[in-house]
C-alpha positions as a Python dict, from the first residue, in 0.01 Angstrom:
ca = {
    (1, 'M'): (0, 0, 0),
    (2, 'K'): (-87, 1, -372),
    (3, 'Y'): (239, 184, -455),
    (4, 'F'): (441, -32, -214),
    (5, 'G'): (318, -342, -400),
    (6, 'L'): (421, -189, -733),
    (7, 'L'): (773, -127, -600),
    (8, 'L'): (817, -490, -500),
    (9, 'F'): (670, -613, -830),
    (10, 'F'): (910, -412, -1046),
    (11, 'A'): (1206, -514, -830),
    (12, 'A'): (1114, -880, -881),
    (13, 'V'): (1064, -868, -1259),
    (14, 'S'): (1389, -677, -1316),
    (15, 'A'): (1606, -924, -1132),
    (16, 'H'): (1896, -966, -1369),
    (17, 'A'): (2210, -810, -1513),
    (18, 'V'): (2388, -841, -1841),
    (19, 'S'): (2748, -908, -1730),
    (20, 'L'): (2884, -1263, -1717),
    (21, 'I'): (3142, -1173, -1453),
    (22, 'G'): (3081, -1290, -1097),
    (23, 'T'): (2769, -1496, -1169),
    (24, 'D'): (2880, -1765, -922),
    (25, 'A'): (2961, -1505, -653),
    (26, 'L'): (2743, -1193, -602),
    (27, 'G'): (2698, -1106, -968),
    (28, 'Q'): (2719, -757, -1115),
    (29, 'G'): (2718, -477, -859),
    (30, 'N'): (2542, -141, -878),
    (31, 'D'): (2737, 90, -646),
    (32, 'G'): (2514, 392, -716),
    (33, 'A'): (2807, 634, -701),
    (34, 'R'): (2944, 716, -1046),
    (35, 'F'): (2910, 1093, -1019),
    (36, 'G'): (2671, 1368, -913),
    (37, 'N'): (2578, 1247, -564),
    (38, 'A'): (2672, 1582, -406),
    (39, 'K'): (2437, 1778, -633),
    (40, 'T'): (2116, 1878, -454),
    (41, 'E'): (1762, 1873, -598),
    (42, 'E'): (1845, 1561, -797),
    (43, 'G'): (1636, 1303, -609),
    (44, 'L'): (1738, 1010, -390),
    (45, 'S'): (2102, 899, -374),
    (46, 'M'): (2185, 556, -233),
    (47, 'V'): (2520, 679, -99),
    (48, 'N'): (2408, 1028, 10),
    (49, 'P'): (2061, 1034, 170),
    (50, 'A'): (2141, 1376, 328),
    (51, 'R'): (2076, 1559, 0),
    (52, 'L'): (1706, 1467, 32),
    (53, 'A'): (1666, 1754, 279),
    (54, 'F'): (1695, 2006, -7),
    (55, 'E'): (1414, 1855, -216),
    (56, 'R'): (1127, 2102, -274),
    (57, 'K'): (844, 1895, -426),
    (58, 'V'): (678, 1560, -383),
    (59, 'S'): (804, 1340, -666),
    (60, 'F'): (829, 989, -805),
    (61, 'S'): (1126, 857, -1003),
    (62, 'A'): (1186, 538, -1198),
    (63, 'V'): (1475, 426, -1419),
    (64, 'V'): (1464, 169, -1701),
    (65, 'N'): (1796, 45, -1834),
    (66, 'Y'): (1874, -155, -2149),
    (67, 'E'): (2227, -291, -2189),
    (68, 'V'): (2414, -512, -2434),
    (69, 'A'): (2741, -685, -2345),
    (70, 'V'): (2983, -879, -2564),
    (71, 'A'): (3215, -1106, -2367),
    (72, 'T'): (3534, -1250, -2515),
    (73, 'K'): (3791, -1504, -2394),
    (74, 'G'): (4043, -1620, -2650),
    (75, 'D'): (3852, -1715, -2965),
    (76, 'D'): (3522, -1750, -2782),
    (77, 'T'): (3258, -1473, -2792),
    (78, 'Y'): (2926, -1447, -2610),
    (79, 'A'): (2668, -1167, -2652),
    (80, 'S'): (2378, -1093, -2420),
    (81, 'D'): (2127, -816, -2364),
    (82, 'N'): (1891, -724, -2086),
    (83, 'V'): (1620, -480, -1972),
    (84, 'E'): (1598, -391, -1603),
    (85, 'I'): (1449, -139, -1362),
    (86, 'P'): (1736, -78, -1118),
    (87, 'S'): (1566, 186, -901),
    (88, 'L'): (1230, 331, -801),
    (89, 'A'): (1165, 600, -540),
    (90, 'F'): (900, 827, -388),
    (91, 'I'): (1015, 1153, -224),
    (92, 'F'): (809, 1354, 29),
    (93, 'P'): (952, 1694, 139),
    (94, 'L'): (836, 1805, 485),
    (95, 'G'): (954, 2166, 484),
    (96, 'R'): (1155, 2246, 797),
    (97, 'F'): (1098, 1891, 916),
    (98, 'G'): (1322, 1753, 642),
    (99, 'A'): (1223, 1497, 380),
    (100, 'L'): (1120, 1131, 359),
    (101, 'S'): (1176, 881, 80),
    (102, 'V'): (1097, 516, 15),
    (103, 'G'): (1239, 322, -274),
    (104, 'V'): (1362, -7, -415),
    (105, 'W'): (1722, -45, -529),
    (106, 'Q'): (1881, -339, -711),
    (107, 'H'): (2224, -383, -550),
    (108, 'Y'): (2359, -704, -710),
    (109, 'S'): (2221, -917, -991),
    (110, 'A'): (2316, -1203, -1219),
    (111, 'N'): (2172, -1330, -1545),
    (112, 'M'): (2316, -1577, -1792),
    (113, 'S'): (2171, -1844, -2018),
    (114, 'T'): (2374, -2036, -2276),
    (115, 'S'): (2408, -2381, -2427),
    (116, 'V'): (2672, -2575, -2621),
    (117, 'T'): (2586, -2876, -2837),
    (118, 'D'): (2811, -3119, -3025),
    (119, 'S'): (2590, -3321, -3259),
    (120, 'S'): (2872, -3542, -3378),
    (121, 'N'): (2952, -3665, -3028),
    (122, 'H'): (2590, -3641, -2907),
    (123, 'Y'): (2644, -3429, -2598),
    (124, 'S'): (2521, -3091, -2480),
    (125, 'T'): (2570, -2849, -2191),
    (126, 'E'): (2323, -2585, -2069),
    (127, 'V'): (2404, -2316, -1809),
    (128, 'E'): (2157, -2071, -1659),
    (129, 'Y'): (2191, -1818, -1376),
    (130, 'R'): (1903, -1604, -1246),
    (131, 'G'): (1909, -1381, -941),
    (132, 'S'): (1883, -1043, -778),
    (133, 'L'): (1972, -896, -443),
    (134, 'F'): (1751, -590, -402),
    (135, 'E'): (1672, -360, -111),
    (136, 'L'): (1378, -166, 26),
    (137, 'T'): (1532, 169, 124),
    (138, 'P'): (1337, 411, 348),
    (139, 'S'): (1537, 732, 397),
    (140, 'Y'): (1510, 1052, 602),
    (141, 'A'): (1709, 1377, 593),
    (142, 'L'): (1697, 1700, 793),
    (143, 'R'): (1869, 2038, 757),
    (144, 'L'): (2028, 2163, 1079),
    (145, 'P'): (1825, 2437, 1256),
    (146, 'F'): (2105, 2695, 1281),
    (147, 'L'): (2316, 2577, 985),
    (148, 'R'): (2057, 2556, 709),
    (149, 'R'): (2314, 2475, 442),
    (150, 'V'): (2412, 2156, 629),
    (151, 'S'): (2196, 1843, 640),
    (152, 'L'): (2214, 1497, 792),
    (153, 'G'): (2051, 1190, 640),
    (154, 'G'): (2017, 817, 682),
    (155, 'T'): (1891, 513, 493),
    (156, 'V'): (1783, 174, 626),
    (157, 'H'): (1856, -107, 378),
    (158, 'F'): (1618, -405, 409),
    (159, 'V'): (1770, -685, 199),
    (160, 'M'): (1554, -920, -10),
    (161, 'G'): (1591, -1134, -318),
    (162, 'A'): (1654, -1481, -455),
    (163, 'N'): (1895, -1660, -687),
    (164, 'S'): (1914, -1984, -884),
    (165, 'R'): (2163, -2176, -1095),
    (166, 'R'): (2112, -2465, -1340),
    (167, 'I'): (2387, -2667, -1507),
    (168, 'T'): (2255, -2943, -1732),
    (169, 'L'): (2475, -3207, -1897),
    (170, 'G'): (2341, -3413, -2183),
    (171, 'P'): (2459, -3767, -2264),
    (172, 'D'): (2823, -3795, -2375),
    (173, 'K'): (2868, -4079, -2627),
    (174, 'S'): (3208, -3969, -2752),
    (175, 'N'): (3389, -4262, -2586),
    (176, 'L'): (3145, -4528, -2702),
    (177, 'A'): (3201, -4745, -3008),
    (178, 'P'): (2944, -4669, -3282),
    (179, 'E'): (2797, -5019, -3253),
    (180, 'D'): (2736, -4964, -2879),
    (181, 'T'): (2558, -4625, -2886),
    (182, 'W'): (2219, -4797, -2923),
    (183, 'A'): (2244, -4910, -2560),
    (184, 'S'): (2289, -4557, -2422),
    (185, 'T'): (2008, -4322, -2322),
    (186, 'D'): (1934, -3954, -2382),
    (187, 'A'): (1899, -3876, -2011),
    (188, 'K'): (2009, -3533, -1891),
    (189, 'I'): (2156, -3456, -1550),
    (190, 'T'): (2087, -3114, -1396),
    (191, 'D'): (2275, -2967, -1101),
    (192, 'A'): (2021, -2719, -958),
    (193, 'A'): (2072, -2463, -681),
    (194, 'D'): (1804, -2227, -543),
    (195, 'G'): (1833, -1980, -258),
    (196, 'D'): (1732, -1650, -102),
    (197, 'W'): (1913, -1352, 46),
    (198, 'K'): (1901, -1223, 404),
    (199, 'I'): (2123, -1041, 651),
    (200, 'K'): (2269, -1250, 932),
    (201, 'N'): (2131, -1170, 1281),
    (202, 'H'): (1976, -839, 1173),
    (203, 'P'): (1693, -716, 948),
    (204, 'A'): (1892, -435, 780),
    (205, 'Y'): (2213, -236, 740),
    (206, 'Y'): (2251, 143, 740),
    (207, 'T'): (2391, 441, 552),
    (208, 'G'): (2449, 781, 711),
    (209, 'S'): (2572, 1099, 542),
    (210, 'I'): (2632, 1471, 588),
    (211, 'Q'): (2580, 1727, 310),
    (212, 'Y'): (2690, 2090, 272),
    (213, 'A'): (2508, 2292, 3),
    (214, 'G'): (2674, 2627, -60),
    (215, 'R'): (2618, 2877, -338),
    (216, 'S'): (2926, 2774, -535),
    (217, 'V'): (3018, 2433, -393),
    (218, 'E'): (2834, 2129, -257),
    (219, 'Y'): (2992, 1825, -99),
    (220, 'F'): (2907, 1520, 111),
    (221, 'F'): (3061, 1237, 309),
    (222, 'S'): (2888, 908, 386),
    (223, 'Y'): (2948, 582, 571),
    (224, 'T'): (2768, 249, 523),
    (225, 'T'): (2793, -13, 796),
    (226, 'P'): (2944, -358, 733),
    (227, 'Y'): (2714, -659, 746),
    (228, 'T'): (2702, -1031, 669),
    (229, 'L'): (2488, -1166, 387),
    (230, 'R'): (2336, -1513, 419),
    (231, 'N'): (2245, -1710, 109),
    (232, 'K'): (2065, -2032, 203),
    (233, 'L'): (2095, -2268, -95),
    (234, 'K'): (1916, -2594, -169),
    (235, 'Y'): (2099, -2826, -410),
    (236, 'D'): (1916, -3087, -621),
    (237, 'L'): (2063, -3337, -865),
    (238, 'Q'): (1790, -3406, -1121),
    (239, 'F'): (1778, -3677, -1387),
    (240, 'S'): (1584, -3567, -1697),
    (241, 'Q'): (1359, -3351, -1472),
    (242, 'L'): (1185, -3667, -1345),
    (243, 'D'): (1394, -3824, -1072),
    (244, 'T'): (1559, -3615, -801),
    (245, 'L'): (1808, -3725, -537),
    (246, 'R'): (1755, -3612, -181),
    (247, 'P'): (1832, -3237, -176),
    (248, 'S'): (2106, -3092, 42),
    (249, 'T'): (2109, -2746, 202),
    (250, 'V'): (2411, -2520, 244),
    (251, 'T'): (2427, -2162, 375),
    (252, 'R'): (2705, -1943, 243),
    (253, 'E'): (2796, -1628, 436),
    (254, 'I'): (2950, -1326, 265),
    (255, 'E'): (3123, -1059, 474),
    (256, 'M'): (3026, -724, 322),
    (257, 'P'): (3275, -449, 414),
    (258, 'A'): (3199, -94, 525),
    (259, 'T'): (3160, 163, 246),
    (260, 'F'): (3306, 514, 244),
    (261, 'A'): (3187, 764, -17),
    (262, 'T'): (3243, 1132, -81),
    (263, 'G'): (3175, 1377, -360),
    (264, 'V'): (3184, 1742, -457),
    (265, 'N'): (2993, 1961, -702),
    (266, 'F'): (3137, 2296, -813),
    (267, 'K'): (2871, 2540, -941),
    (268, 'F'): (2936, 2848, -1152),
    (269, 'M'): (2724, 3091, -1359),
    (270, 'K'): (2415, 2937, -1189),
    (271, 'V'): (2368, 2652, -1438),
    (272, 'H'): (2709, 2487, -1481),
    (273, 'N'): (2829, 2202, -1258),
    (274, 'I'): (3155, 2008, -1233),
    (275, 'M'): (3112, 1687, -1031),
    (276, 'L'): (3352, 1433, -879),
    (277, 'D'): (3268, 1124, -668),
    (278, 'V'): (3474, 853, -495),
    (279, 'L'): (3358, 528, -330),
    (280, 'V'): (3580, 273, -149),
    (281, 'R'): (3513, -73, 0),
    (282, 'N'): (3799, -272, 153),
    (283, 'W'): (3721, -639, 88),
    (284, 'D'): (3918, -883, 305),
    (285, 'D'): (3752, -1225, 275),
    (286, 'A'): (3697, -1417, -47),
    (287, 'V'): (3334, -1456, -158),
    (288, 'P'): (3203, -1816, -130),
    (289, 'N'): (3061, -1930, -464),
    (290, 'I'): (2734, -2109, -535),
    (291, 'A'): (2961, -2392, -660),
    (292, 'G'): (2796, -2730, -600),
    (293, 'G'): (2882, -3012, -841),
    (294, 'W'): (3098, -3043, -1153),
    (295, 'N'): (3415, -2937, -962),
    (296, 'L'): (3330, -2566, -972),
    (297, 'P'): (3556, -2325, -776),
    (298, 'D'): (3452, -2285, -412),
    (299, 'E'): (3526, -1912, -386),
    (300, 'T'): (3599, -1591, -576),
    (301, 'E'): (3907, -1388, -488),
    (302, 'V'): (3846, -1022, -407),
    (303, 'Q'): (4026, -688, -414),
    (304, 'R'): (3974, -333, -285),
    (305, 'E'): (3665, -193, -457),
    (306, 'L'): (3712, 161, -588),
    (307, 'S'): (3479, 378, -795),
    (308, 'V'): (3589, 719, -925),
    (309, 'G'): (3359, 921, -1147),
    (310, 'G'): (3349, 1273, -1281),
    (311, 'G'): (3120, 1473, -1502),
    (312, 'Y'): (2977, 1804, -1622),
    (313, 'Q'): (2612, 1913, -1619),
    (314, 'R'): (2438, 2220, -1751),
    (315, 'D'): (2110, 2265, -1563),
    (316, 'G'): (1793, 2353, -1745),
    (317, 'S'): (1595, 2659, -1643),
    (318, 'D'): (1280, 2603, -1431),
    (319, 'L'): (1109, 2910, -1582),
    (320, 'A'): (815, 2814, -1803),
    (321, 'Y'): (862, 3107, -2043),
    (322, 'E'): (1219, 3005, -2135),
    (323, 'S'): (1280, 2820, -2461),
    (324, 'Y'): (1269, 2440, -2458),
    (325, 'V'): (1645, 2417, -2518),
    (326, 'N'): (1716, 2645, -2220),
    (327, 'R'): (1488, 2431, -2002),
    (328, 'T'): (1669, 2113, -2109),
    (329, 'S'): (1964, 1989, -1903),
    (330, 'F'): (2275, 1832, -2060),
    (331, 'R'): (2546, 1622, -1898),
    (332, 'L'): (2844, 1402, -1978),
    (333, 'G'): (3071, 1196, -1758),
    (334, 'A'): (3321, 914, -1724),
    (335, 'W'): (3421, 667, -1455),
    (336, 'Y'): (3672, 406, -1349),
    (337, 'R'): (3571, 119, -1125),
    (338, 'S'): (3759, -176, -983),
    (339, 'W'): (3508, -450, -906),
    (340, 'Y'): (3502, -650, -584),
    (341, 'I'): (3636, -941, -795),
    (342, 'K'): (4013, -957, -818),
    (343, 'D'): (4166, -820, -1141),
    (344, 'V'): (3832, -697, -1283),
    (345, 'N'): (3834, -329, -1381),
    (346, 'E'): (3575, -118, -1565),
    (347, 'F'): (3609, 199, -1772),
    (348, 'G'): (3297, 378, -1892),
    (349, 'G'): (3139, 700, -2008),
    (350, 'S'): (2791, 847, -2054),
    (351, 'L'): (2606, 1128, -2230),
    (352, 'G'): (2256, 1238, -2133),
    (353, 'V'): (1980, 1498, -2153),
    (354, 'G'): (1696, 1592, -1919),
    (355, 'L'): (1384, 1675, -2122),
    (356, 'P'): (1116, 1885, -1943),
    (357, 'L'): (757, 1763, -1958),
    (358, 'G'): (507, 2028, -1857),
    (359, 'I'): (555, 2327, -1628),
    (360, 'R'): (567, 2169, -1281),
    (361, 'G'): (911, 2013, -1315),
    (362, 'T'): (833, 1666, -1451),
    (363, 'K'): (1129, 1545, -1656),
    (364, 'L'): (1227, 1260, -1887),
    (365, 'D'): (1594, 1176, -1850),
    (366, 'V'): (1762, 988, -2138),
    (367, 'S'): (2126, 881, -2147),
    (368, 'I'): (2356, 647, -2337),
    (369, 'H'): (2653, 477, -2177),
    (370, 'G'): (2925, 235, -2275),
    (371, 'G'): (3262, 103, -2177),
    (372, 'Y'): (3492, -191, -2130),
    (373, 'R'): (3566, -440, -1851),
    (374, 'T'): (3908, -602, -1834),
    (375, 'A'): (3949, -929, -1645),
    (376, 'E'): (4199, -1203, -1576),
    (377, 'K'): (4120, -1573, -1619),
    (378, 'P'): (3876, -1739, -1559),
    (379, 'N'): (3663, -1426, -1618),
    (380, 'W'): (3583, -1283, -1962),
    (381, 'D'): (3668, -939, -2098),
    (382, 'E'): (3353, -744, -2181),
    (383, 'S'): (3251, -443, -2384),
    (384, 'F'): (2909, -297, -2303),
    (385, 'F'): (2666, -38, -2435),
    (386, 'G'): (2334, 75, -2294),
    (387, 'V'): (2049, 324, -2289),
    (388, 'S'): (1883, 448, -1969),
    (389, 'V'): (1549, 624, -1947),
    (390, 'G'): (1440, 787, -1622),
    (391, 'L'): (1110, 954, -1539),
    (392, 'I'): (1087, 1211, -1261),
    (393, 'G'): (722, 1298, -1196),
    (394, 'V'): (618, 1584, -970),
    (395, 'G'): (297, 1532, -773),
    (396, 'N'): (21, 1791, -789),
    (397, 'W'): (-37, 1747, -417),
    (398, 'G'): (315, 1854, -319),
    (399, 'Q'): (376, 2199, -175),
    (400, 'P'): (725, 2349, -227),
    (401, 'S'): (916, 2408, 93),
    (402, 'R'): (1114, 2728, 142),
    (403, 'R'): (1432, 2750, -56),
    (404, 'Y'): (1754, 2794, 131),
    (405, 'R'): (1894, 3042, -121),
}
């Protein structure tokens, strides 16, 4: 229970993203499927739980991500940065009985805070979004008894999280005659919305996958069930944080489509890997916005969501007597992603190394990534750059299961 509490704590404190796009809808999505999901012995995959069956040691993994984004629209520019922990997981191999995992995954998140002040006209505007939709994800995978290179796996996604939005307008004296401004006040009006995330009529949704792990090629196929998200929102109109009108409650429902994902990993000369992954979601219904007052749009138009990623990885040796360079893994990759939001597309790339720590297999994974998001009005174009640090710790209590090779 101590570790379970830590998982929930880190998921709560990391509840934000750096992108400004989609803050009134679902926020920035983490599809978990850029590239490498078919490669075995690489930990938990949100789109391919079946690869868990080939894990050999008890392990813990955590990822910390720092990202900077610069958004532009016309002559306006807005920069933001953010630190988050998008995923945590424990993995427990069970030999011929498969493998178990429990983790926390941040699926969607939104974070924005900005203000505009005009001292000459004595008015100001403040906007703040905070929120995260995260999931507790127990997973299980098992290799087939007579086809040991084939495994089946599944994940149960328990949805949690909360979101909030504040829009504060200061006094506008621009239309008052100078001799009349003495009669005005400095009262601020805040349109506040607070809510939480749940699944309609069900505690969870599900992912199932099948994995084949051959000597020279590995591939998988997965399916994630559709579900309906419920975001119960309470709206308050506050005057200078003192007086509040009677709050109103609205529940928005978001139809989440089924997800199809597949990927392949070609292996050669034992340590070289060429990886390709594809993920597709067919969105049909527009996403209802938080909206509320100030004539904000009621919904966000959607499009087919597509993620295509490819990369190369050179594995490090697991032999303790090899040189440090030979035990270090190297990888590079690139991806294209069309967001769920209409006319928003992302292009990105990454470069990373896996640095061994000790002789049991503990590893520090460091990567840099960057790219560009193109968008049509009213969204902003964005360039982004980030650094990710992942720790994979191998437990001393874990006993390796038999290898299938």
